[in-house]
mmCIF file of the C-alpha atoms, coordinates in Angstrom:
data_MODEL
# 
_entry.id   MODEL 
# 
loop_
_atom_site.group_PDB 
_atom_site.id 
_atom_site.type_symbol 
_atom_site.label_atom_id 
_atom_site.label_alt_id 
_atom_site.label_comp_id 
_atom_site.label_asym_id 
_atom_site.label_entity_id 
_atom_site.label_seq_id 
_atom_site.pdbx_PDB_ins_code 
_atom_site.Cartn_x 
_atom_site.Cartn_y 
_atom_site.Cartn_z 
_atom_site.occupancy 
_atom_site.B_iso_or_equiv 
_atom_site.pdbx_formal_charge 
_atom_site.auth_seq_id 
_atom_site.auth_comp_id 
_atom_site.auth_asym_id 
_atom_site.auth_atom_id 
_atom_site.pdbx_PDB_model_num 
ATOM 1   C CA . MET A 1 1   ? 113.880 72.032  128.181 1.00 0.00 ? 1   MET A CA 1 
ATOM 2   C CA . HIS A 1 2   ? 114.686 75.836  127.870 1.00 0.00 ? 2   HIS A CA 1 
ATOM 3   C CA . ALA A 1 3   ? 117.841 76.783  128.356 1.00 0.00 ? 3   ALA A CA 1 
ATOM 4   C CA . THR A 1 4   ? 118.753 80.503  129.472 1.00 0.00 ? 4   THR A CA 1 
ATOM 5   C CA . GLY A 1 5   ? 122.463 80.874  129.913 1.00 0.00 ? 5   GLY A CA 1 
ATOM 6   C CA . LEU A 1 6   ? 124.237 79.333  127.229 1.00 0.00 ? 6   LEU A CA 1 
ATOM 7   C CA . SER A 1 7   ? 124.602 83.066  126.022 1.00 0.00 ? 7   SER A CA 1 
ATOM 8   C CA . LEU A 1 8   ? 124.538 81.833  122.172 1.00 0.00 ? 8   LEU A CA 1 
ATOM 9   C CA . GLY A 1 9   ? 126.264 85.267  120.122 1.00 0.00 ? 9   GLY A CA 1 
ATOM 10  C CA . SER A 1 10  ? 129.136 85.609  122.893 1.00 0.00 ? 10  SER A CA 1 
ATOM 11  C CA . ALA A 1 11  ? 131.724 86.339  120.522 1.00 0.00 ? 11  ALA A CA 1 
ATOM 12  C CA . ASP A 1 12  ? 133.885 84.713  123.513 1.00 0.00 ? 12  ASP A CA 1 
ATOM 13  C CA . GLY A 1 13  ? 132.544 81.827  122.796 1.00 0.00 ? 13  GLY A CA 1 
ATOM 14  C CA . LEU A 1 14  ? 129.990 79.411  124.879 1.00 0.00 ? 14  LEU A CA 1 
ATOM 15  C CA . ASP A 1 15  ? 131.090 78.277  129.147 1.00 0.00 ? 15  ASP A CA 1 
ATOM 16  C CA . ASP A 1 16  ? 132.275 74.840  128.595 1.00 0.00 ? 16  ASP A CA 1 
ATOM 17  C CA . GLU A 1 17  ? 131.301 74.326  132.167 1.00 0.00 ? 17  GLU A CA 1 
ATOM 18  C CA . HIS A 1 18  ? 127.850 74.964  131.310 1.00 0.00 ? 18  HIS A CA 1 
ATOM 19  C CA . LEU A 1 19  ? 127.142 73.615  128.435 1.00 0.00 ? 19  LEU A CA 1 
ATOM 20  C CA . ALA A 1 20  ? 128.090 70.254  129.871 1.00 0.00 ? 20  ALA A CA 1 
ATOM 21  C CA . ASP A 1 21  ? 126.405 70.544  132.819 1.00 0.00 ? 21  ASP A CA 1 
ATOM 22  C CA . ILE A 1 22  ? 123.123 71.101  130.279 1.00 0.00 ? 22  ILE A CA 1 
ATOM 23  C CA . ALA A 1 23  ? 124.279 67.952  128.395 1.00 0.00 ? 23  ALA A CA 1 
ATOM 24  C CA . GLU A 1 24  ? 124.459 66.231  131.616 1.00 0.00 ? 24  GLU A CA 1 
ATOM 25  C CA . LEU A 1 25  ? 121.222 67.349  132.339 1.00 0.00 ? 25  LEU A CA 1 
ATOM 26  C CA . CYS A 1 26  ? 120.354 66.146  128.731 1.00 0.00 ? 26  CYS A CA 1 
ATOM 27  C CA . ARG A 1 27  ? 121.548 62.263  129.244 1.00 0.00 ? 27  ARG A CA 1 
ATOM 28  C CA . ARG A 1 28  ? 119.948 62.691  132.156 1.00 0.00 ? 28  ARG A CA 1 
ATOM 29  C CA . ILE A 1 29  ? 115.847 63.935  131.697 1.00 0.00 ? 29  ILE A CA 1 
ATOM 30  C CA . GLU A 1 30  ? 116.401 63.131  127.658 1.00 0.00 ? 30  GLU A CA 1 
ATOM 31  C CA . PRO A 1 31  ? 113.613 66.287  127.096 1.00 0.00 ? 31  PRO A CA 1 
ATOM 32  C CA . GLY A 1 32  ? 111.034 66.326  123.385 1.00 0.00 ? 32  GLY A CA 1 
ATOM 33  C CA . LEU A 1 33  ? 113.051 70.136  122.579 1.00 0.00 ? 33  LEU A CA 1 
ATOM 34  C CA . VAL A 1 34  ? 116.029 71.957  123.718 1.00 0.00 ? 34  VAL A CA 1 
ATOM 35  C CA . SER A 1 35  ? 115.942 75.604  122.812 1.00 0.00 ? 35  SER A CA 1 
ATOM 36  C CA . ASP A 1 36  ? 117.254 79.009  124.469 1.00 0.00 ? 36  ASP A CA 1 
ATOM 37  C CA . HIS A 1 37  ? 117.547 82.738  122.818 1.00 0.00 ? 37  HIS A CA 1 
ATOM 38  C CA . LEU A 1 38  ? 118.585 84.517  119.833 1.00 0.00 ? 38  LEU A CA 1 
ATOM 39  C CA . SER A 1 39  ? 120.545 86.382  122.076 1.00 0.00 ? 39  SER A CA 1 
ATOM 40  C CA . TRP A 1 40  ? 123.722 86.837  124.182 1.00 0.00 ? 40  TRP A CA 1 
ATOM 41  C CA . SER A 1 41  ? 124.661 87.736  127.987 1.00 0.00 ? 41  SER A CA 1 
ATOM 42  C CA . ALA A 1 42  ? 128.262 86.895  128.217 1.00 0.00 ? 42  ALA A CA 1 
ATOM 43  C CA . ALA A 1 43  ? 131.361 88.778  127.739 1.00 0.00 ? 43  ALA A CA 1 
ATOM 44  C CA . GLY A 1 44  ? 134.801 88.587  129.224 1.00 0.00 ? 44  GLY A CA 1 
ATOM 45  C CA . GLY A 1 45  ? 134.048 86.069  132.607 1.00 0.00 ? 45  GLY A CA 1 
ATOM 46  C CA . LEU A 1 46  ? 131.032 88.239  133.151 1.00 0.00 ? 46  LEU A CA 1 
ATOM 47  C CA . HIS A 1 47  ? 127.596 86.732  133.416 1.00 0.00 ? 47  HIS A CA 1 
ATOM 48  C CA . LEU A 1 48  ? 124.753 88.881  132.909 1.00 0.00 ? 48  LEU A CA 1 
ATOM 49  C CA . PRO A 1 49  ? 121.082 88.575  134.498 1.00 0.00 ? 49  PRO A CA 1 
ATOM 50  C CA . ASP A 1 50  ? 119.787 89.504  130.989 1.00 0.00 ? 50  ASP A CA 1 
ATOM 51  C CA . LEU A 1 51  ? 118.571 88.642  127.256 1.00 0.00 ? 51  LEU A CA 1 
ATOM 52  C CA . LEU A 1 52  ? 120.493 90.394  125.222 1.00 0.00 ? 52  LEU A CA 1 
ATOM 53  C CA . PRO A 1 53  ? 120.228 91.519  121.754 1.00 0.00 ? 53  PRO A CA 1 
ATOM 54  C CA . LEU A 1 54  ? 122.622 91.605  118.661 1.00 0.00 ? 54  LEU A CA 1 
ATOM 55  C CA . PRO A 1 55  ? 123.164 93.055  115.972 1.00 0.00 ? 55  PRO A CA 1 
ATOM 56  C CA . TYR A 1 56  ? 121.621 91.584  112.748 1.00 0.00 ? 56  TYR A CA 1 
ATOM 57  C CA . SER A 1 57  ? 125.314 91.245  110.850 1.00 0.00 ? 57  SER A CA 1 
ATOM 58  C CA . GLU A 1 58  ? 126.906 88.305  109.220 1.00 0.00 ? 58  GLU A CA 1 
ATOM 59  C CA . GLU A 1 59  ? 129.463 88.926  111.395 1.00 0.00 ? 59  GLU A CA 1 
ATOM 60  C CA . ALA A 1 60  ? 127.028 88.203  114.600 1.00 0.00 ? 60  ALA A CA 1 
ATOM 61  C CA . LEU A 1 61  ? 125.360 85.881  112.287 1.00 0.00 ? 61  LEU A CA 1 
ATOM 62  C CA . ALA A 1 62  ? 129.247 83.313  112.175 1.00 0.00 ? 62  ALA A CA 1 
ATOM 63  C CA . VAL A 1 63  ? 128.957 83.822  115.868 1.00 0.00 ? 63  VAL A CA 1 
ATOM 64  C CA . VAL A 1 64  ? 126.015 82.371  116.586 1.00 0.00 ? 64  VAL A CA 1 
ATOM 65  C CA . ALA A 1 65  ? 125.989 79.540  113.929 1.00 0.00 ? 65  ALA A CA 1 
ATOM 66  C CA . ARG A 1 66  ? 129.889 78.001  115.178 1.00 0.00 ? 66  ARG A CA 1 
ATOM 67  C CA . ASN A 1 67  ? 128.181 79.042  118.770 1.00 0.00 ? 67  ASN A CA 1 
ATOM 68  C CA . VAL A 1 68  ? 124.885 76.284  117.894 1.00 0.00 ? 68  VAL A CA 1 
ATOM 69  C CA . ASP A 1 69  ? 126.890 73.876  116.109 1.00 0.00 ? 69  ASP A CA 1 
ATOM 70  C CA . GLN A 1 70  ? 128.455 73.194  119.278 1.00 0.00 ? 70  GLN A CA 1 
ATOM 71  C CA . VAL A 1 71  ? 125.652 73.682  121.275 1.00 0.00 ? 71  VAL A CA 1 
ATOM 72  C CA . GLN A 1 72  ? 124.449 70.513  118.999 1.00 0.00 ? 72  GLN A CA 1 
ATOM 73  C CA . THR A 1 73  ? 127.569 68.956  118.812 1.00 0.00 ? 73  THR A CA 1 
ATOM 74  C CA . ALA A 1 74  ? 127.765 68.825  122.952 1.00 0.00 ? 74  ALA A CA 1 
ATOM 75  C CA . LEU A 1 75  ? 124.325 67.654  123.335 1.00 0.00 ? 75  LEU A CA 1 
ATOM 76  C CA . GLY A 1 76  ? 123.839 65.405  119.944 1.00 0.00 ? 76  GLY A CA 1 
ATOM 77  C CA . ARG A 1 77  ? 121.011 66.390  119.060 1.00 0.00 ? 77  ARG A CA 1 
ATOM 78  C CA . GLN A 1 78  ? 118.907 69.728  117.688 1.00 0.00 ? 78  GLN A CA 1 
ATOM 79  C CA . ILE A 1 79  ? 118.659 72.299  119.547 1.00 0.00 ? 79  ILE A CA 1 
ATOM 80  C CA . LEU A 1 80  ? 115.623 75.350  118.421 1.00 0.00 ? 80  LEU A CA 1 
ATOM 81  C CA . ILE A 1 81  ? 115.983 78.874  118.818 1.00 0.00 ? 81  ILE A CA 1 
ATOM 82  C CA . GLU A 1 82  ? 113.797 81.330  120.035 1.00 0.00 ? 82  GLU A CA 1 
ATOM 83  C CA . ASN A 1 83  ? 113.768 85.035  118.681 1.00 0.00 ? 83  ASN A CA 1 
ATOM 84  C CA . PRO A 1 84  ? 113.507 87.661  121.234 1.00 0.00 ? 84  PRO A CA 1 
ATOM 85  C CA . SER A 1 85  ? 111.795 90.661  122.168 1.00 0.00 ? 85  SER A CA 1 
ATOM 86  C CA . ILE A 1 86  ? 114.129 94.066  120.563 1.00 0.00 ? 86  ILE A CA 1 
ATOM 87  C CA . TYR A 1 87  ? 113.514 97.486  122.674 1.00 0.00 ? 87  TYR A CA 1 
ATOM 88  C CA . LEU A 1 88  ? 115.444 98.437  119.576 1.00 0.00 ? 88  LEU A CA 1 
ATOM 89  C CA . ALA A 1 89  ? 117.342 98.371  115.914 1.00 0.00 ? 89  ALA A CA 1 
ATOM 90  C CA . PHE A 1 90  ? 120.926 98.479  115.742 1.00 0.00 ? 90  PHE A CA 1 
ATOM 91  C CA . ALA A 1 91  ? 121.846 100.917 113.171 1.00 0.00 ? 91  ALA A CA 1 
ATOM 92  C CA . ASP A 1 92  ? 124.644 98.373  111.919 1.00 0.00 ? 92  ASP A CA 1 
ATOM 93  C CA . SER A 1 93  ? 122.307 95.691  110.901 1.00 0.00 ? 93  SER A CA 1 
ATOM 94  C CA . ASP A 1 94  ? 122.831 94.228  107.131 1.00 0.00 ? 94  ASP A CA 1 
ATOM 95  C CA . LEU A 1 95  ? 119.697 91.481  107.974 1.00 0.00 ? 95  LEU A CA 1 
ATOM 96  C CA . SER A 1 96  ? 116.571 91.187  108.965 1.00 0.00 ? 96  SER A CA 1 
ATOM 97  C CA . GLU A 1 97  ? 115.535 89.134  111.985 1.00 0.00 ? 97  GLU A CA 1 
ATOM 98  C CA . ALA A 1 98  ? 113.500 87.494  109.253 1.00 0.00 ? 98  ALA A CA 1 
ATOM 99  C CA . GLY A 1 99  ? 116.615 86.375  107.318 1.00 0.00 ? 99  GLY A CA 1 
ATOM 100 C CA . PHE A 1 100 ? 118.923 86.114  110.544 1.00 0.00 ? 100 PHE A CA 1 
ATOM 101 C CA . LEU A 1 101 ? 116.733 83.122  111.293 1.00 0.00 ? 101 LEU A CA 1 
ATOM 102 C CA . GLY A 1 102 ? 116.446 81.445  108.126 1.00 0.00 ? 102 GLY A CA 1 
ATOM 103 C CA . GLU A 1 103 ? 119.973 81.349  107.535 1.00 0.00 ? 103 GLU A CA 1 
ATOM 104 C CA . LEU A 1 104 ? 121.428 79.701  110.465 1.00 0.00 ? 104 LEU A CA 1 
ATOM 105 C CA . VAL A 1 105 ? 119.082 77.690  110.588 1.00 0.00 ? 105 VAL A CA 1 
ATOM 106 C CA . ARG A 1 106 ? 120.378 76.367  106.466 1.00 0.00 ? 106 ARG A CA 1 
ATOM 107 C CA . VAL A 1 107 ? 123.732 77.065  107.410 1.00 0.00 ? 107 VAL A CA 1 
ATOM 108 C CA . SER A 1 108 ? 123.453 75.159  111.350 1.00 0.00 ? 108 SER A CA 1 
ATOM 109 C CA . GLY A 1 109 ? 120.853 73.065  110.964 1.00 0.00 ? 109 GLY A CA 1 
ATOM 110 C CA . CYS A 1 110 ? 118.853 74.417  114.116 1.00 0.00 ? 110 CYS A CA 1 
ATOM 111 C CA . GLY A 1 111 ? 115.226 75.034  114.762 1.00 0.00 ? 111 GLY A CA 1 
ATOM 112 C CA . VAL A 1 112 ? 113.672 77.065  115.238 1.00 0.00 ? 112 VAL A CA 1 
ATOM 113 C CA . LEU A 1 113 ? 111.333 78.685  118.706 1.00 0.00 ? 113 LEU A CA 1 
ATOM 114 C CA . LEU A 1 114 ? 108.745 80.861  117.162 1.00 0.00 ? 114 LEU A CA 1 
ATOM 115 C CA . ASP A 1 115 ? 107.501 83.152  120.412 1.00 0.00 ? 115 ASP A CA 1 
ATOM 116 C CA . ILE A 1 116 ? 104.268 85.034  118.916 1.00 0.00 ? 116 ILE A CA 1 
ATOM 117 C CA . ASN A 1 117 ? 104.720 87.357  122.779 1.00 0.00 ? 117 ASN A CA 1 
ATOM 118 C CA . ASN A 1 118 ? 107.703 88.504  121.198 1.00 0.00 ? 118 ASN A CA 1 
ATOM 119 C CA . VAL A 1 119 ? 107.136 89.648  117.640 1.00 0.00 ? 119 VAL A CA 1 
ATOM 120 C CA . VAL A 1 120 ? 104.503 91.476  118.915 1.00 0.00 ? 120 VAL A CA 1 
ATOM 121 C CA . VAL A 1 121 ? 106.759 93.429  121.423 1.00 0.00 ? 121 VAL A CA 1 
ATOM 122 C CA . THR A 1 122 ? 109.401 94.314  119.126 1.00 0.00 ? 122 THR A CA 1 
ATOM 123 C CA . ALA A 1 123 ? 107.360 94.895  116.291 1.00 0.00 ? 123 ALA A CA 1 
ATOM 124 C CA . GLY A 1 124 ? 105.268 97.855  118.859 1.00 0.00 ? 124 GLY A CA 1 
ATOM 125 C CA . ASN A 1 125 ? 108.724 98.695  119.940 1.00 0.00 ? 125 ASN A CA 1 
ATOM 126 C CA . LEU A 1 126 ? 110.450 99.123  116.480 1.00 0.00 ? 126 LEU A CA 1 
ATOM 127 C CA . GLY A 1 127 ? 107.008 100.643 115.479 1.00 0.00 ? 127 GLY A CA 1 
ATOM 128 C CA . GLU A 1 128 ? 106.177 97.697  112.465 1.00 0.00 ? 128 GLU A CA 1 
ATOM 129 C CA . ALA A 1 129 ? 102.911 95.510  111.956 1.00 0.00 ? 129 ALA A CA 1 
ATOM 130 C CA . PRO A 1 130 ? 103.069 93.123  114.444 1.00 0.00 ? 130 PRO A CA 1 
ATOM 131 C CA . ALA A 1 131 ? 101.215 90.128  111.017 1.00 0.00 ? 131 ALA A CA 1 
ATOM 132 C CA . ASP A 1 132 ? 104.757 91.786  108.585 1.00 0.00 ? 132 ASP A CA 1 
ATOM 133 C CA . ARG A 1 133 ? 107.143 91.151  110.607 1.00 0.00 ? 133 ARG A CA 1 
ATOM 134 C CA . LEU A 1 134 ? 105.490 87.467  110.863 1.00 0.00 ? 134 LEU A CA 1 
ATOM 135 C CA . ALA A 1 135 ? 104.917 87.330  107.444 1.00 0.00 ? 135 ALA A CA 1 
ATOM 136 C CA . ALA A 1 136 ? 108.394 88.009  107.072 1.00 0.00 ? 136 ALA A CA 1 
ATOM 137 C CA . LEU A 1 137 ? 109.910 84.963  109.722 1.00 0.00 ? 137 LEU A CA 1 
ATOM 138 C CA . LEU A 1 138 ? 107.676 82.903  108.032 1.00 0.00 ? 138 LEU A CA 1 
ATOM 139 C CA . ASP A 1 139 ? 108.781 83.540  104.954 1.00 0.00 ? 139 ASP A CA 1 
ATOM 140 C CA . HIS A 1 140 ? 112.413 82.558  105.688 1.00 0.00 ? 140 HIS A CA 1 
ATOM 141 C CA . VAL A 1 141 ? 112.508 80.344  107.960 1.00 0.00 ? 141 VAL A CA 1 
ATOM 142 C CA . PRO A 1 142 ? 111.520 76.569  106.466 1.00 0.00 ? 142 PRO A CA 1 
ATOM 143 C CA . ALA A 1 143 ? 108.164 75.861  107.992 1.00 0.00 ? 143 ALA A CA 1 
ATOM 144 C CA . ALA A 1 144 ? 109.579 72.287  108.734 1.00 0.00 ? 144 ALA A CA 1 
ATOM 145 C CA . ALA A 1 145 ? 111.992 74.017  111.382 1.00 0.00 ? 145 ALA A CA 1 
ATOM 146 C CA . ILE A 1 146 ? 109.494 75.881  113.576 1.00 0.00 ? 146 ILE A CA 1 
ATOM 147 C CA . GLY A 1 147 ? 109.246 72.901  116.546 1.00 0.00 ? 147 GLY A CA 1 
ATOM 148 C CA . GLU A 1 148 ? 107.504 74.949  118.973 1.00 0.00 ? 148 GLU A CA 1 
ATOM 149 C CA . ILE A 1 149 ? 104.904 77.955  119.342 1.00 0.00 ? 149 ILE A CA 1 
ATOM 150 C CA . HIS A 1 150 ? 105.727 80.194  123.311 1.00 0.00 ? 150 HIS A CA 1 
ATOM 151 C CA . LEU A 1 151 ? 102.471 82.352  123.524 1.00 0.00 ? 151 LEU A CA 1 
ATOM 152 C CA . ALA A 1 152 ? 102.239 85.306  126.273 1.00 0.00 ? 152 ALA A CA 1 
ATOM 153 C CA . GLY A 1 153 ? 101.451 88.042  127.867 1.00 0.00 ? 153 GLY A CA 1 
ATOM 154 C CA . HIS A 1 154 ? 103.099 91.014  128.026 1.00 0.00 ? 154 HIS A CA 1 
ATOM 155 C CA . ALA A 1 155 ? 103.282 95.205  129.851 1.00 0.00 ? 155 ALA A CA 1 
ATOM 156 C CA . ILE A 1 156 ? 102.581 98.027  128.371 1.00 0.00 ? 156 ILE A CA 1 
ATOM 157 C CA . ARG A 1 157 ? 104.876 101.382 129.432 1.00 0.00 ? 157 ARG A CA 1 
ATOM 158 C CA . LEU A 1 158 ? 104.825 104.493 128.728 1.00 0.00 ? 158 LEU A CA 1 
ATOM 159 C CA . LEU A 1 159 ? 107.718 106.984 128.044 1.00 0.00 ? 159 LEU A CA 1 
ATOM 160 C CA . ASP A 1 160 ? 108.406 110.300 128.950 1.00 0.00 ? 160 ASP A CA 1 
ATOM 161 C CA . ASP A 1 161 ? 106.786 111.495 124.984 1.00 0.00 ? 161 ASP A CA 1 
ATOM 162 C CA . GLY A 1 162 ? 104.101 109.182 125.336 1.00 0.00 ? 162 GLY A CA 1 
ATOM 163 C CA . THR A 1 163 ? 105.872 106.300 123.047 1.00 0.00 ? 163 THR A CA 1 
ATOM 164 C CA . PRO A 1 164 ? 104.054 103.042 124.363 1.00 0.00 ? 164 PRO A CA 1 
ATOM 165 C CA . LEU A 1 165 ? 106.970 101.030 125.778 1.00 0.00 ? 165 LEU A CA 1 
ATOM 166 C CA . ARG A 1 166 ? 105.982 97.169  125.343 1.00 0.00 ? 166 ARG A CA 1 
ATOM 167 C CA . ILE A 1 167 ? 107.751 94.514  128.055 1.00 0.00 ? 167 ILE A CA 1 
ATOM 168 C CA . ASP A 1 168 ? 107.784 90.917  127.842 1.00 0.00 ? 168 ASP A CA 1 
ATOM 169 C CA . ASP A 1 169 ? 107.381 90.374  130.336 1.00 0.00 ? 169 ASP A CA 1 
ATOM 170 C CA . HIS A 1 170 ? 105.048 87.226  131.133 1.00 0.00 ? 170 HIS A CA 1 
ATOM 171 C CA . GLY A 1 171 ? 102.618 88.561  133.676 1.00 0.00 ? 171 GLY A CA 1 
ATOM 172 C CA . SER A 1 172 ? 99.236  89.237  131.996 1.00 0.00 ? 172 SER A CA 1 
ATOM 173 C CA . PRO A 1 173 ? 96.740  87.394  129.948 1.00 0.00 ? 173 PRO A CA 1 
ATOM 174 C CA . VAL A 1 174 ? 97.756  86.395  126.336 1.00 0.00 ? 174 VAL A CA 1 
ATOM 175 C CA . GLY A 1 175 ? 96.823  89.563  123.903 1.00 0.00 ? 175 GLY A CA 1 
ATOM 176 C CA . PRO A 1 176 ? 94.053  89.804  121.495 1.00 0.00 ? 176 PRO A CA 1 
ATOM 177 C CA . GLU A 1 177 ? 96.782  90.143  119.048 1.00 0.00 ? 177 GLU A CA 1 
ATOM 178 C CA . THR A 1 178 ? 98.657  86.967  119.664 1.00 0.00 ? 178 THR A CA 1 
ATOM 179 C CA . TRP A 1 179 ? 95.747  84.569  119.523 1.00 0.00 ? 179 TRP A CA 1 
ATOM 180 C CA . SER A 1 180 ? 95.135  86.148  115.747 1.00 0.00 ? 180 SER A CA 1 
ATOM 181 C CA . LEU A 1 181 ? 98.900  85.663  114.791 1.00 0.00 ? 181 LEU A CA 1 
ATOM 182 C CA . PHE A 1 182 ? 98.636  82.216  116.647 1.00 0.00 ? 182 PHE A CA 1 
ATOM 183 C CA . GLU A 1 183 ? 95.638  81.113  114.592 1.00 0.00 ? 183 GLU A CA 1 
ATOM 184 C CA . THR A 1 184 ? 97.491  82.405  111.466 1.00 0.00 ? 184 THR A CA 1 
ATOM 185 C CA . VAL A 1 185 ? 100.827 80.395  112.816 1.00 0.00 ? 185 VAL A CA 1 
ATOM 186 C CA . ILE A 1 186 ? 98.928  77.379  113.213 1.00 0.00 ? 186 ILE A CA 1 
ATOM 187 C CA . ARG A 1 187 ? 96.079  77.388  109.866 1.00 0.00 ? 187 ARG A CA 1 
ATOM 188 C CA . ARG A 1 188 ? 99.547  77.461  108.094 1.00 0.00 ? 188 ARG A CA 1 
ATOM 189 C CA . LEU A 1 189 ? 102.031 74.906  109.381 1.00 0.00 ? 189 LEU A CA 1 
ATOM 190 C CA . GLY A 1 190 ? 99.452  72.511  111.319 1.00 0.00 ? 190 GLY A CA 1 
ATOM 191 C CA . PRO A 1 191 ? 99.855  72.211  115.242 1.00 0.00 ? 191 PRO A CA 1 
ATOM 192 C CA . ARG A 1 192 ? 102.881 72.409  117.182 1.00 0.00 ? 192 ARG A CA 1 
ATOM 193 C CA . PRO A 1 193 ? 103.848 72.298  120.167 1.00 0.00 ? 193 PRO A CA 1 
ATOM 194 C CA . THR A 1 194 ? 102.959 75.319  122.686 1.00 0.00 ? 194 THR A CA 1 
ATOM 195 C CA . LEU A 1 195 ? 103.782 76.937  126.063 1.00 0.00 ? 195 LEU A CA 1 
ATOM 196 C CA . ILE A 1 196 ? 101.884 79.686  127.410 1.00 0.00 ? 196 ILE A CA 1 
ATOM 197 C CA . GLU A 1 197 ? 104.398 81.250  129.724 1.00 0.00 ? 197 GLU A CA 1 
ATOM 198 C CA . TRP A 1 198 ? 103.326 83.345  132.698 1.00 0.00 ? 198 TRP A CA 1 
ATOM 199 C CA . ASP A 1 199 ? 106.278 84.060  135.200 1.00 0.00 ? 199 ASP A CA 1 
ATOM 200 C CA . THR A 1 200 ? 105.320 87.105  137.148 1.00 0.00 ? 200 THR A CA 1 
ATOM 201 C CA . ASP A 1 201 ? 102.094 88.231  138.418 1.00 0.00 ? 201 ASP A CA 1 
ATOM 202 C CA . ILE A 1 202 ? 100.404 84.629  138.664 1.00 0.00 ? 202 ILE A CA 1 
ATOM 203 C CA . PRO A 1 203 ? 96.780  84.222  138.695 1.00 0.00 ? 203 PRO A CA 1 
ATOM 204 C CA . ALA A 1 204 ? 94.415  81.743  139.471 1.00 0.00 ? 204 ALA A CA 1 
ATOM 205 C CA . PHE A 1 205 ? 94.754  78.221  138.358 1.00 0.00 ? 205 PHE A CA 1 
ATOM 206 C CA . ASP A 1 206 ? 91.615  78.797  136.833 1.00 0.00 ? 206 ASP A CA 1 
ATOM 207 C CA . VAL A 1 207 ? 92.609  81.421  134.540 1.00 0.00 ? 207 VAL A CA 1 
ATOM 208 C CA . LEU A 1 208 ? 95.926  79.382  133.650 1.00 0.00 ? 208 LEU A CA 1 
ATOM 209 C CA . HIS A 1 209 ? 93.718  76.467  132.493 1.00 0.00 ? 209 HIS A CA 1 
ATOM 210 C CA . ALA A 1 210 ? 91.519  78.856  130.078 1.00 0.00 ? 210 ALA A CA 1 
ATOM 211 C CA . GLU A 1 211 ? 94.155  80.037  128.043 1.00 0.00 ? 211 GLU A CA 1 
ATOM 212 C CA . ALA A 1 212 ? 95.792  76.945  127.829 1.00 0.00 ? 212 ALA A CA 1 
ATOM 213 C CA . ALA A 1 213 ? 92.557  75.144  126.755 1.00 0.00 ? 213 ALA A CA 1 
ATOM 214 C CA . THR A 1 214 ? 91.870  78.050  124.197 1.00 0.00 ? 214 THR A CA 1 
ATOM 215 C CA . ALA A 1 215 ? 95.362  77.658  123.327 1.00 0.00 ? 215 ALA A CA 1 
ATOM 216 C CA . GLN A 1 216 ? 93.895  74.068  122.764 1.00 0.00 ? 216 GLN A CA 1 
ATOM 217 C CA . SER A 1 217 ? 91.065  74.496  120.858 1.00 0.00 ? 217 SER A CA 1 
ATOM 218 C CA . ILE A 1 218 ? 92.971  76.423  117.946 1.00 0.00 ? 218 ILE A CA 1 
ATOM 219 C CA . LEU A 1 219 ? 95.683  73.534  117.943 1.00 0.00 ? 219 LEU A CA 1 
ATOM 220 C CA . ASP A 1 220 ? 92.187  70.704  117.626 1.00 0.00 ? 220 ASP A CA 1 
ATOM 221 C CA . GLN A 1 221 ? 90.600  73.345  115.201 1.00 0.00 ? 221 GLN A CA 1 
ATOM 222 C CA . ALA A 1 222 ? 93.923  73.438  113.015 1.00 0.00 ? 222 ALA A CA 1 
ATOM 223 C CA . ALA A 1 223 ? 94.510  69.564  113.175 1.00 0.00 ? 223 ALA A CA 1 
ATOM 224 C CA . TRP A 1 224 ? 90.955  68.690  110.755 1.00 0.00 ? 224 TRP A CA 1 
ATOM 225 C CA . GLU A 1 225 ? 92.139  71.246  108.455 1.00 0.00 ? 225 GLU A CA 1 
ATOM 226 C CA . PRO A 1 226 ? 93.561  69.587  105.484 1.00 0.00 ? 226 PRO A CA 1 
ATOM 227 C CA . THR A 1 227 ? 96.697  71.059  103.935 1.00 0.00 ? 227 THR A CA 1 
ATOM 228 C CA . HIS A 1 228 ? 99.934  72.647  105.511 1.00 0.00 ? 228 HIS A CA 1 
ATOM 229 C CA . ALA A 1 229 ? 102.859 74.103  104.932 1.00 0.00 ? 229 ALA A CA 1 
ATOM 230 C CA . THR A 1 230 ? 105.508 70.920  104.504 1.00 0.00 ? 230 THR A CA 1 
ATOM 231 C CA . GLY A 1 231 ? 109.055 73.515  102.983 1.00 0.00 ? 231 GLY A CA 1 
# 
């Protein structure tokens, strides 16, 4: 069960009515996993239709940890927090994304939903190497805390100055770089529940099935490997 509206980064706190609805839905369907995003989307009673970024600061960490604790208490279970797609960096961030998520896991007991497409999108937009950004996440977040993986495609648009902007629109095939990083993750962690997201320009079923088969083959191959990280 993948939520989008808990607004875990909101300094105003959570919407109690919405959280109660989520908790009731969990009781009804008993999902294997529950997740939401490292983002915010509500302030001052206004709810925004987007997953907005937050600075990776100690203050923001305290807010998210408080909100995650409230959600986990209401649900009576651990939730997974997804790393977001980022389009700009905050000047006042004093933690890396990897450090922020690692510390959030430590203080709240939450897990992580590792979206590999978001790693590629963020790295491209911030001028980083995707492999380096992924390595930092795997180094800071305990392997046992990574409970799910997302894969997707993304769009690339050119800004007026020719700079490419990567947009997480879930509207195209999983890219070669994302597949490569997925293999890296699975070789290191072992198989994890994996979801391919395709929300716009949805193609014929055969295309979707082929992508699922590619992911499954990578998971199957890793299942035969002798050792994986467990820390």
